[in-house]
C-alpha positions as CSV (number, residue, x, y, z in Angstrom):
1,M,71.5,44.1,-31.0
2,N,67.7,45.7,-31.0
3,L,66.4,42.1,-31.7
4,F,68.4,41.0,-28.7
5,S,67.0,43.7,-26.5
6,S,63.3,43.0,-27.6
7,R,63.7,39.3,-26.8
8,T,65.4,39.6,-23.3
9,P,62.1,40.2,-21.4
10,L,60.6,37.1,-23.1
11,I,63.4,35.0,-22.1
12,I,63.5,36.2,-18.5
13,F,59.5,35.4,-18.5
14,L,60.3,32.0,-19.7
15,I,63.1,31.4,-17.1
16,L,60.7,32.5,-14.3
17,L,57.8,30.4,-15.7
18,L,60.0,27.4,-15.6
19,F,61.5,28.1,-11.9
20,F,58.0,28.6,-10.5
21,K,56.1,25.8,-11.9
22,N,52.3,25.1,-10.9
23,P,52.2,22.5,-8.2
24,P,51.2,18.9,-9.0
25,L,47.7,18.0,-8.7
26,I,46.7,16.2,-5.5
27,S,44.6,13.4,-6.5
28,S,42.9,11.3,-3.8
29,Q,42.6,7.4,-4.1
30,N,39.8,5.1,-3.6
31,T,40.0,2.6,-0.8
32,N,39.9,-0.9,-1.2
33,F,40.5,-3.9,1.4
34,D,39.6,-7.5,1.8
35,F,39.9,-9.8,4.9
36,P,39.1,-13.3,3.6
37,S,39.9,-14.2,7.2
38,F,41.6,-12.7,10.1
39,S,44.7,-14.4,10.4
40,S,46.3,-11.6,12.3
41,L,45.6,-7.9,13.9
42,R,47.4,-6.3,11.2
43,N,45.6,-3.2,10.1
44,I,42.7,-3.7,12.7
45,S,42.2,-2.7,16.3
46,L,39.9,-4.6,18.9
47,L,38.3,-2.8,21.4
48,G,36.1,-3.7,24.8
49,D,35.7,-7.5,24.8
50,S,36.3,-8.4,21.3
51,F,39.2,-10.9,20.4
52,L,40.6,-12.9,17.6
53,R,40.8,-16.8,17.7
54,H,41.5,-19.3,15.0
55,G,41.0,-16.8,12.1
56,V,37.4,-15.4,13.3
57,I,36.6,-12.2,15.4
58,S,34.5,-12.4,18.4
59,L,33.0,-9.1,19.1
60,T,31.5,-10.2,22.7
61,K,32.6,-12.7,25.4
62,Q,32.2,-16.5,24.9
63,L,31.0,-17.8,28.1
64,N,28.9,-20.5,29.6
65,V,27.1,-18.4,32.0
66,P,25.0,-14.9,31.1
67,S,27.2,-12.0,31.1
68,S,27.0,-8.4,29.8
69,S,29.6,-7.6,27.2
70,S,30.4,-4.9,24.5
71,G,33.3,-5.0,21.9
72,T,34.4,-3.3,18.7
73,V,36.6,-4.1,15.7
74,I,37.9,-1.1,13.8
75,Y,39.9,-0.6,10.5
76,N,42.9,1.3,11.4
77,H,43.3,3.7,8.6
78,P,41.1,6.4,7.8
79,I,38.8,6.3,4.8
80,E,38.3,9.4,2.7
81,F,35.0,9.9,1.4
82,S,35.2,13.3,0.4
83,N,37.9,16.4,0.3
84,Q,37.7,20.0,1.8
85,D,37.6,21.3,-1.9
86,S,35.0,19.0,-3.2
87,T,31.3,18.8,-2.3
88,H,31.2,15.1,-4.0
89,I,30.7,12.2,-1.6
90,A,32.2,8.8,-2.7
91,S,29.9,5.6,-2.9
92,F,30.9,2.6,-1.0
93,S,30.3,-1.0,-0.9
94,T,31.1,-3.5,1.9
95,C,30.4,-7.3,2.2
96,F,31.0,-9.6,5.3
97,T,30.0,-12.8,6.9
98,F,28.9,-13.1,10.2
99,S,27.1,-15.3,12.6
100,I,25.2,-14.8,15.8
101,N,24.7,-17.9,18.4
102,N,23.5,-18.7,21.7
103,V,24.8,-21.3,24.2
104,N,21.8,-20.9,26.2
105,P,18.7,-20.8,23.7
106,V,16.8,-19.1,26.2
107,S,19.4,-16.2,26.5
108,F,19.3,-13.9,23.6
109,G,20.3,-10.2,22.8
110,D,21.4,-8.0,21.9
111,G,23.0,-8.2,18.2
112,L,26.0,-6.4,15.9
113,A,26.4,-3.5,13.8
114,F,28.3,-2.1,10.8
115,F,29.2,1.4,11.4
116,I,31.2,4.5,9.9
117,T,32.1,7.1,12.6
118,P,34.7,10.0,12.8
119,D,36.2,8.2,16.2
120,D,38.8,5.4,15.9
121,R,38.1,4.6,19.8
122,I,34.4,4.2,19.7
123,L,33.1,1.8,22.2
124,G,29.7,2.0,23.4
125,S,27.8,0.3,26.5
126,P,26.6,-3.4,26.7
127,G,22.9,-4.3,26.6
128,G,20.6,-2.7,23.8
129,Y,23.0,-0.1,23.1
130,L,25.0,-2.4,20.3
131,G,28.2,-1.4,21.6
132,L,27.5,1.8,19.8
133,V,26.4,4.5,22.4
134,N,27.0,5.0,25.8
135,S,24.2,4.3,28.1
136,T,24.7,7.6,30.1
137,L,25.6,9.7,27.1
138,L,23.2,8.6,24.2
139,T,24.1,11.5,21.8
140,K,27.9,11.6,22.6
141,N,29.0,9.0,19.7
142,K,28.5,9.9,16.0
143,F,28.0,7.5,13.4
144,V,26.0,5.9,10.2
145,A,25.3,2.2,11.3
146,V,23.3,-0.7,9.8
147,E,22.2,-2.9,12.8
148,F,21.6,-6.5,12.8
149,D,19.2,-6.5,16.3
150,T,18.3,-9.6,17.9
151,R,16.4,-8.0,20.7
152,L,13.1,-6.0,20.8
153,D,13.8,-3.0,22.8
154,S,11.0,-0.4,23.3
155,H,13.3,2.4,24.1
156,F,14.3,2.5,20.5
157,N,11.1,1.5,18.9
158,D,12.4,-1.8,17.6
159,P,9.6,-3.7,15.6
160,N,10.9,-7.1,16.9
161,E,13.8,-9.2,17.9
162,N,15.0,-10.1,14.4
163,H,15.3,-7.3,12.4
164,I,17.8,-4.7,10.3
165,G,17.9,-1.0,10.3
166,L,19.8,2.1,9.5
167,D,20.7,4.3,12.5
168,I,22.3,7.7,12.2
169,D,23.8,9.1,15.5
170,S,20.8,7.1,17.3
171,L,19.6,3.7,17.8
172,N,16.1,4.7,16.8
173,S,16.4,3.6,13.2
174,I,15.5,5.8,10.2
175,K,13.9,2.5,8.5
176,T,14.0,-1.2,9.3
177,A,13.2,-4.6,7.6
178,D,12.0,-7.7,9.2
179,V,14.6,-10.3,8.4
180,I,12.1,-13.3,9.1
181,S,10.4,-12.1,5.9
182,I,13.2,-13.5,3.9
183,G,13.5,-16.8,5.7
184,I,16.7,-15.7,7.6
185,D,16.8,-16.0,11.4
186,L,19.6,-13.7,13.0
187,K,20.2,-16.0,15.7
188,S,20.3,-19.4,14.1
189,G,23.9,-19.7,14.3
190,N,24.4,-20.2,10.5
191,L,26.9,-18.0,8.6
192,I,25.1,-15.0,7.1
193,T,26.6,-13.0,4.2
194,A,25.5,-9.1,4.4
195,W,26.3,-6.8,1.4
196,I,25.6,-2.9,2.1
197,D,25.7,-0.5,-1.0
198,Y,25.6,3.2,-1.1
199,E,25.2,5.4,-4.3
200,S,26.1,8.9,-3.6
201,V,24.5,10.2,-6.9
202,E,21.2,8.5,-6.2
203,K,21.4,9.0,-2.5
204,S,20.5,5.5,-1.7
205,L,21.6,2.8,0.6
206,K,20.7,-0.7,0.0
207,V,21.1,-3.9,2.6
208,F,21.2,-7.3,1.1
209,L,21.2,-10.6,3.3
210,S,21.7,-14.4,2.3
211,Y,22.6,-17.9,3.7
212,S,24.9,-18.1,0.7
213,G,27.7,-16.3,-0.9
214,T,25.5,-15.2,-3.6
215,K,24.4,-11.7,-3.5
216,P,20.2,-11.7,-4.0
217,F,18.8,-9.5,-6.8
218,D,16.4,-7.6,-4.5
219,P,17.5,-5.7,-1.2
220,L,16.0,-6.5,2.0
221,L,16.3,-2.9,3.1
222,A,16.3,0.3,0.8
223,V,16.6,3.7,2.2
224,D,16.5,6.9,0.2
225,V,19.1,9.0,2.5
226,D,21.6,11.6,1.6
227,L,24.7,10.6,3.8
228,S,26.9,13.7,2.3
229,E,26.5,15.5,5.7
230,Y,27.8,12.4,7.6
231,L,30.6,11.4,5.4
232,R,32.9,14.4,5.2
233,E,36.5,14.1,4.9
234,F,37.9,11.1,6.8
235,K,36.0,8.5,8.6
236,Y,36.7,4.8,10.2
237,V,34.5,1.6,9.6
238,G,34.2,-1.1,11.8
239,F,31.7,-3.4,13.9
240,S,30.5,-3.3,17.3
241,A,28.2,-5.7,19.2
242,S,26.7,-6.4,22.9
243,T,25.0,-8.5,25.3
244,E,23.3,-7.9,28.5
245,G,23.0,-11.0,30.8
246,S,22.9,-13.4,27.9
247,T,25.3,-15.7,26.1
248,E,25.0,-14.5,22.8
249,I,28.1,-14.7,20.6
250,H,28.9,-12.5,17.4
251,L,31.3,-13.8,15.1
252,L,33.0,-11.9,12.2
253,E,34.4,-14.4,9.8
254,N,35.4,-12.3,6.9
255,W,35.2,-8.7,5.5
256,S,35.9,-6.7,2.4
257,F,35.2,-2.7,1.7
258,S,35.5,-0.4,-1.0
259,T,34.9,3.3,-2.1
260,F,34.1,4.5,-5.5
261,G,34.5,8.0,-7.3
262,V,36.6,9.9,-4.9
263,K,37.4,13.1,-6.6
264,S,40.7,15.2,-6.8
265,S,41.1,17.6,-4.1
266,R,41.9,20.3,-6.6
267,P,40.2,21.3,-9.7
268,R,41.9,20.5,-13.0
269,F,42.6,23.1,-15.4
270,P,40.1,23.3,-18.5
271,P,40.7,21.2,-21.3
272,Y,42.3,22.3,-24.6
273,N,39.8,21.1,-26.9
274,V,37.6,24.2,-26.4
275,S,34.8,24.6,-29.3
276,D,35.0,27.2,-31.5
277,N,31.6,28.5,-30.3
278,S,33.0,29.3,-27.2
279,V,35.9,31.2,-28.2
280,V,35.6,35.0,-28.4
281,R,37.1,36.2,-31.8
282,K,38.8,39.9,-31.7
283,P,38.8,41.9,-34.9
284,P,42.3,42.0,-36.6
285,I,44.8,44.9,-35.7
286,P,45.2,47.5,-38.4
287,V,48.6,47.3,-40.1
288,S,49.1,51.1,-40.1
289,G,51.0,52.5,-37.3
290,S,52.0,48.9,-36.1
291,G,55.6,49.7,-36.2
292,N,55.6,52.4,-33.8
293,K,53.6,50.5,-31.6
294,H,56.0,47.6,-31.7
295,K,58.9,50.2,-31.0
296,R,57.0,51.4,-27.8
297,L,56.6,48.1,-26.6
298,G,60.3,47.3,-27.2
299,W,61.3,50.3,-25.2
300,G,58.9,49.1,-22.5
301,L,60.1,45.7,-22.2
302,G,63.6,46.9,-22.6
303,I,63.3,49.0,-19.5
304,A,61.1,46.3,-17.5
305,G,63.3,43.6,-18.5
306,P,66.5,44.5,-16.0
307,A,64.1,45.0,-13.3
308,L,62.4,41.4,-13.6
309,F,65.6,40.3,-14.0
310,C,67.0,41.8,-10.5
311,V,63.8,40.4,-9.0
312,F,64.5,37.0,-10.4
313,L,68.1,37.2,-9.0
314,G,66.9,38.1,-5.6
315,L,64.4,35.3,-5.2
316,F,66.8,32.8,-6.6
317,G,69.4,34.0,-4.1
318,Y,67.1,33.8,-1.2
319,I,66.0,30.4,-1.9
320,S,69.3,29.3,-2.5
321,V,70.5,30.6,0.7
322,K,67.7,29.2,2.7
323,K,68.2,25.5,1.0
324,W,71.8,26.0,1.7
325,K,71.2,26.4,5.3
326,G,68.6,23.6,5.5
327,M,71.1,21.4,3.9
328,R,73.8,22.6,6.3
329,M,71.5,21.8,9.5
330,D,70.4,18.7,7.9
331,K,73.9,17.5,7.5
332,S,74.8,18.2,11.1
333,I,72.0,16.2,12.4
334,K,72.9,13.3,10.0
335,A,76.5,13.4,11.2
336,D,75.4,12.7,14.7
337,L,73.5,9.5,13.3
338,L,75.3,6.2,12.1
339,T,72.1,4.5,11.2
340,G,68.6,6.0,11.4
341,P,64.9,5.7,10.1
342,R,63.1,7.7,7.4
343,Q,63.5,11.3,7.1
344,F,60.3,12.9,6.6
345,S,59.9,16.4,5.0
346,Y,58.2,19.1,7.1
347,K,55.5,19.4,4.5
348,E,54.7,15.9,5.0
349,L,54.5,16.2,8.4
350,K,52.5,19.7,8.5
351,A,49.9,18.2,6.1
352,A,49.6,14.9,8.1
353,T,48.8,17.1,11.4
354,K,46.5,19.6,9.7
355,G,49.1,22.5,10.4
356,F,49.9,20.9,13.8
357,H,46.3,21.9,14.8
358,D,45.3,21.9,18.4
359,S,42.6,19.2,17.7
360,R,45.4,16.6,16.6
361,I,47.3,17.0,20.0
362,V,47.3,13.7,22.0
363,G,49.6,14.5,24.5
364,H,52.6,16.4,26.1
365,G,56.1,15.2,26.8
366,A,59.7,16.3,28.1
367,F,60.6,16.5,24.4
368,G,57.5,18.7,23.4
369,T,53.9,18.3,22.2
370,V,52.7,15.0,20.5
371,Y,50.2,15.1,17.5
372,K,48.2,12.4,15.6
373,A,49.1,12.3,12.1
374,F,47.4,10.9,8.9
375,F,49.7,10.2,6.1
376,M,47.3,9.5,3.3
377,S,49.8,8.8,0.7
378,L,51.2,5.8,2.9
379,G,47.7,4.9,4.2
380,T,49.1,5.0,8.0
381,M,48.6,7.0,11.3
382,S,51.5,7.9,13.4
383,A,52.3,10.2,16.2
384,V,54.5,13.1,15.7
385,K,56.6,14.7,18.6
386,R,57.5,18.5,17.9
387,S,60.3,20.0,20.0
388,K,59.5,22.9,22.2
389,H,62.6,24.7,21.2
390,S,64.8,24.2,18.1
391,H,68.4,24.9,19.4
392,E,67.8,24.1,23.1
393,G,65.9,20.7,22.1
394,K,68.5,19.5,19.7
395,T,70.8,17.7,22.3
396,E,67.5,15.8,23.4
397,F,66.4,15.4,19.9
398,L,69.6,13.7,18.9
399,A,69.7,11.7,22.2
400,E,66.4,10.2,21.5
401,L,66.9,9.7,17.8
402,S,70.4,8.1,18.2
403,I,69.3,5.6,21.2
404,I,65.9,4.7,19.5
405,A,67.1,4.1,16.2
406,C,69.5,1.2,17.2
407,L,67.2,-0.5,19.6
408,R,64.8,-3.2,18.8
409,H,62.4,-4.7,21.4
410,K,58.5,-5.6,21.1
411,N,57.9,-3.1,24.3
412,L,59.4,-0.3,23.0
413,V,57.3,2.4,20.8
414,P,58.7,2.0,17.2
415,L,60.3,5.3,15.7
416,Q,59.5,5.4,12.0
417,G,61.2,8.7,11.1
418,W,62.5,12.2,11.8
419,C,62.6,15.7,10.4
420,A,65.0,18.7,10.9
421,E,63.6,21.5,8.8
422,K,62.2,25.0,9.3
423,G,64.1,25.4,12.6
424,E,62.2,22.7,13.9
425,L,63.0,19.0,15.3
426,L,60.3,16.5,14.9
427,L,60.0,12.8,15.6
428,V,57.5,10.2,14.1
429,Y,56.4,7.3,15.9
430,E,53.9,4.4,15.5
431,F,50.6,5.5,16.9
432,M,49.6,3.8,20.1
433,P,45.8,3.6,19.7
434,N,45.0,3.1,23.6
435,G,47.2,6.1,24.8
436,S,49.3,6.1,27.7
437,V,48.9,3.8,31.0
438,D,48.4,7.1,33.1
439,N,45.4,8.0,31.1
440,V,44.0,4.8,30.8
441,L,44.6,3.7,34.6
442,Y,42.6,6.5,35.9
443,Q,40.0,6.6,33.1
444,E,36.3,5.5,34.6
445,S,33.3,5.2,32.4
446,D,30.0,3.8,32.8
447,Q,31.2,0.3,31.8
448,G,33.7,0.4,34.5
449,L,37.4,0.4,34.6
450,A,39.3,0.5,31.2
451,L,42.3,-1.2,32.7
452,K,41.5,-4.6,34.0
453,W,43.5,-6.8,36.3
454,P,45.2,-9.1,33.5
455,H,46.3,-5.9,31.4
456,R,47.9,-4.2,34.6
457,Y,49.9,-7.3,35.2
458,N,50.8,-7.9,31.6
459,I,52.2,-4.2,31.6
460,A,54.2,-4.9,34.5
461,V,55.6,-8.0,32.7
462,G,56.3,-6.1,29.4
463,L,58.0,-3.0,31.1
464,A,60.3,-5.4,33.4
465,S,61.3,-7.2,29.9
466,V,62.2,-4.0,28.1
467,L,64.0,-2.4,30.8
468,T,66.1,-5.7,31.3
469,Y,66.6,-5.3,27.7
470,L,67.8,-1.7,28.0
471,H,70.1,-2.3,30.9
472,Q,71.9,-5.6,30.4
473,E,71.2,-6.8,26.8
474,C,72.1,-3.7,24.6
475,E,75.6,-3.5,23.4
476,Q,75.6,0.1,25.2
477,Q,73.5,0.1,28.6
478,V,70.7,2.7,28.3
479,I,69.6,4.2,31.5
480,H,65.8,5.6,30.9
481,R,65.9,8.3,33.5
482,D,62.2,9.2,33.3
483,I,60.0,5.9,33.7
484,K,56.6,7.1,34.6
485,T,52.9,5.9,33.8
486,S,52.6,8.7,31.3
487,N,55.6,7.4,29.2
488,I,54.3,3.8,29.1
489,M,52.1,3.6,26.0
490,L,49.7,1.2,25.0
491,D,49.0,-0.8,21.7
492,A,45.9,-2.1,20.4
493,N,46.0,-5.1,22.6
494,F,47.1,-3.1,26.0
495,N,50.7,-4.2,25.5
496,A,53.2,-2.2,27.2
497,R,55.4,0.1,24.9
498,L,58.2,2.3,26.7
499,G,58.8,5.6,24.9
500,D,60.0,9.3,25.4
501,F,63.7,8.8,25.4
502,G,64.6,12.4,25.5
503,L,66.2,12.1,29.1
504,A,67.7,8.8,28.2
505,R,71.6,8.5,28.1
506,L,73.8,5.9,26.5
507,M,76.8,4.7,28.4
508,D,79.5,1.7,28.3
509,H,78.6,-1.2,30.8
510,D,80.3,-1.1,34.0
511,K,80.9,2.6,34.1
512,S,79.4,4.9,36.5
513,P,77.1,7.4,34.8
514,V,77.1,11.0,36.1
515,S,74.7,13.5,35.3
516,T,75.3,17.0,36.5
517,L,71.6,18.1,36.7
518,T,68.9,15.9,37.9
519,A,66.3,15.3,35.3
520,G,63.0,13.2,35.6
521,T,59.8,13.6,37.3
522,M,59.1,13.9,40.9
523,G,57.3,11.2,42.7
524,Y,59.5,8.4,40.6
525,L,62.8,9.7,41.5
526,A,65.1,7.5,43.6
527,P,66.5,9.1,46.9
528,E,70.1,8.9,45.7
529,Y,69.3,10.2,42.2
530,L,67.6,13.1,43.6
531,Q,70.4,14.0,45.9
532,Y,73.3,13.2,43.7
533,G,72.4,13.5,40.3
534,K,73.6,10.2,39.4
535,A,71.5,8.2,37.3
536,T,72.1,4.4,37.3
537,E,70.2,1.3,36.5
538,K,69.1,1.2,40.2
539,S,67.3,4.5,39.7
540,D,65.6,3.1,37.0
541,V,64.3,0.3,39.0
542,F,63.1,2.6,41.8
543,S,61.0,4.4,39.2
544,Y,59.7,0.9,37.9
545,G,58.7,-0.1,41.4
546,V,56.6,3.2,41.6
547,V,54.9,2.4,38.5
548,I,54.0,-1.1,39.4
549,L,52.6,0.2,42.7
550,E,50.4,2.5,40.7
551,L,49.2,-0.5,38.7
552,A,48.4,-2.4,41.7
553,C,46.8,0.4,43.8
554,G,45.3,2.6,41.5
555,R,46.6,5.8,43.1
556,R,49.2,8.3,42.0
557,P,52.7,8.5,43.2
558,I,51.6,11.6,45.3
559,D,48.2,11.7,46.1
560,K,45.8,13.6,48.7
561,E,44.2,11.8,51.3
562,T,40.6,10.5,50.8
563,E,39.7,13.2,53.5
564,G,41.8,16.4,54.1
565,Q,44.5,18.0,52.3
566,R,47.7,16.1,53.4
567,M,49.7,14.7,50.6
568,V,50.4,10.8,50.8
569,N,53.6,9.4,49.3
570,L,52.2,6.0,47.5
571,V,55.5,4.0,48.6
572,D,55.0,5.1,52.3
573,W,51.5,4.3,52.4
574,V,51.9,0.6,50.9
575,W,54.7,0.0,53.4
576,D,52.5,1.0,56.2
577,L,49.8,-1.4,55.2
578,H,52.3,-4.1,54.9
579,S,53.8,-3.4,58.2
580,E,50.6,-3.8,59.8
581,G,49.7,-7.0,57.9
582,R,47.1,-5.6,55.5
583,L,49.0,-5.4,52.2
584,A,45.7,-6.7,50.4
585,E,44.0,-3.6,51.1
586,A,46.3,-1.5,49.0
587,V,44.7,-3.2,45.8
588,D,42.6,-0.8,43.9
589,R,39.1,-0.8,45.1
590,R,37.8,-0.1,41.8
591,L,38.4,-3.4,40.6
592,N,35.6,-4.7,42.9
593,G,37.8,-7.7,43.9
594,V,37.8,-8.8,40.4
595,F,41.7,-9.6,40.4
596,N,44.4,-12.5,41.1
597,V,45.0,-12.3,44.8
598,E,48.5,-13.9,44.4
599,E,49.5,-11.8,41.6
600,A,48.3,-8.6,43.1
601,K,50.4,-9.5,46.4
602,L,53.5,-10.2,44.2
603,L,53.2,-6.9,42.3
604,L,53.0,-5.1,45.6
605,L,55.9,-6.9,47.3
606,L,57.7,-6.5,44.1
607,G,57.0,-2.7,44.4
608,L,58.2,-2.2,47.7
609,S,61.6,-4.0,47.1
610,C,62.4,-2.0,43.7
611,A,61.3,1.2,45.6
612,N,63.6,0.3,48.6
613,P,65.7,3.3,49.7
614,D,68.8,1.5,49.8
615,S,70.0,1.1,46.0
616,A,71.9,-2.1,47.2
617,E,68.8,-3.8,48.1
618,R,67.0,-3.2,45.1
619,P,66.7,-6.3,42.6
620,S,68.0,-6.0,39.1
621,M,65.6,-5.6,36.3
622,R,66.5,-9.2,35.0
623,K,65.6,-10.3,38.5
624,V,62.6,-8.6,38.5
625,F,61.6,-10.1,35.2
626,Q,62.4,-13.8,36.3
627,I,60.3,-13.3,39.6
628,L,57.2,-12.3,37.4
629,N,57.6,-15.3,35.1
630,G,57.9,-17.5,38.1
631,E,61.8,-18.2,37.4
632,A,63.0,-16.9,40.7
633,E,61.9,-16.6,44.2
634,P,60.4,-13.4,45.2
635,V,62.5,-11.1,47.2
636,L,61.9,-10.6,51.0
637,V,60.6,-7.2,51.9
638,P,61.2,-6.0,55.5
639,K,58.2,-5.1,57.5
640,T,59.5,-1.8,58.5
641,K,60.7,0.4,55.7
642,P,64.2,1.4,55.8
643,T,64.7,5.1,56.6
644,L,67.3,7.6,55.3
645,S,69.7,9.6,57.4
646,F,72.6,12.0,56.6
647,S,76.0,12.9,58.1
648,N,74.7,16.0,59.7
649,H,72.0,13.8,61.6
650,M,69.0,15.3,59.9
651,A,66.5,12.6,59.2
652,L,65.2,12.5,56.0
653,N,62.2,10.3,54.7
654,V,61.5,9.7,51.1
655,G,58.2,11.2,51.5
656,D,60.0,14.5,52.5
657,I,62.1,14.3,49.5
658,V,59.6,13.6,47.0
659,S,56.8,16.3,46.3
660,D,53.8,16.6,43.5
661,S,55.7,19.3,41.5
662,E,56.8,18.3,38.1
663,G,60.1,20.1,38.4
664,S,63.3,19.6,40.4
665,Q,66.2,21.4,41.6
666,T,69.8,20.5,42.5
667,P,70.3,20.8,46.2
668,D,72.6,23.5,47.1
669,H,74.5,21.0,49.6
670,M,75.2,17.4,49.2
671,F,75.0,15.0,52.1
672,E,75.8,11.5,52.5
673,I,72.8,9.4,52.6
674,K,73.0,6.4,54.9
675,V,70.2,3.7,55.5
676,V,69.6,2.9,59.2
């Protein structure tokens, strides 16, 4: 009995040790990728004027006349060169084959560069800026780059028009090397293979060049440089190039990249084979009196044992109840889903968003806040939508999840997974590198508009295609109810991807959907939906009409006059120009006349027909899609815009209904709407 009492605390300690195990070590991984050719855009993003053709990436425009151009290609996944718990920086090596050619021999400049940067959207100005820096903000972009320069630019202290150099946060190279010295001409049009090696221990960067695929023994450029300050944590790698009034063409044929020596982000336990000299030996305990000491130790452990056992039971009970509640909530969520994407753990999403840090916020939607997430174990980047309220948001969460999970269309934002833990609801989407149409459409830079006319027209076509699918091709019709430019995302190639289904509702075809509460965003709401709260496919058509007018005009649905404080409704403004025969004046002036006139006229008239106050006169989305593809005749739009009136003879204009506020309220009185 005494023997048992003396061993009880030991047993409890063993149980506690087994229960609270040490967490596994997190080991970082080296990065390796190889593109023998570029058969697709998988894992890479093209920015600016860069494009893919026949397995080769062109970083600048291919024109027979001089032009200014700038383009970038970036590997989509961030590279881990170090981690927060280690001062060690990984070494890296990259090899690529490129060519620089001129359609016009007397036209030259400016070259290309390999870069490492913390920004996955880096795109600089044309000209001598190599597509790396902005001409007006020379210190904005951060990078480590090796330039292959084909123009002598005195502003950056270039030695000649045929050199390579190491650049850090500036185009003033730390060190340069003359390429002609080894018999290579960067502008020859011949294929040139480059190797760039960085040894973190030796703090040395070397660049090798050759017309053949054999790496030379001696480097062309060798620089003693410590890059540890610039390669902390995650970085992106890629290439950029630029021209300025020239026909220089920059082609990338293949590319491989590797990192070496990425260390574990947690220190390992000391090894067991410790040498005898390092062990401190204690003198042996005398035998006399040892029995009394053992007895006192037994009494102490006998008293402490039950206390520790109670603590253990309390902790075990707390953890069990918490897990039971979590399982119950998960079962509740899963019961509402017939099929669904992957279920993420809260721990995964928290780690991928750096604890939902403010620096990872990329937007806000009806459902909640959207964060950029890096999943290092998967090597992917995603967007995580985090609900504002756990209980209030559950209905919207389930609506979005149950709808998106069963939809498949190239113009939808793909849903990758979900999570319902810690009292929170989260959705994981594929990350859209170009953000929303709203952000890009109204964004201007020193290079001009980011959203050129071909992109705008393509967005209108893509959006029409996916709405046709939702309205008429799904087993159950889907009414989105919140179509607006901020809910239309853009992938790497500026293709439209419709998202944010938090307000969508499923319904059987041929049944009238009724909502007791008007939802959506002011400026995009159809008059009859705003009045009655009935969401139909025709209310989605109205919102689509407003969106394509935005694309064509570059103006928000409700905007201030150029002079004065009066608010102007976009639909009314375009219709007024149409009635005066000045429809062409509605096209976005920021395009500087660079657009297809027929396409612009088609979009404007189609936008007006979709935004017709009379829902019966609006075309279906299938009809809209056919018109945009030239498969159907355009809808005739009356010169004078139909107006709305009510049974109590109160005149009502769409401009009176729509305001610039973000919320809406259900009217206290219901009126019959008539079109006169």
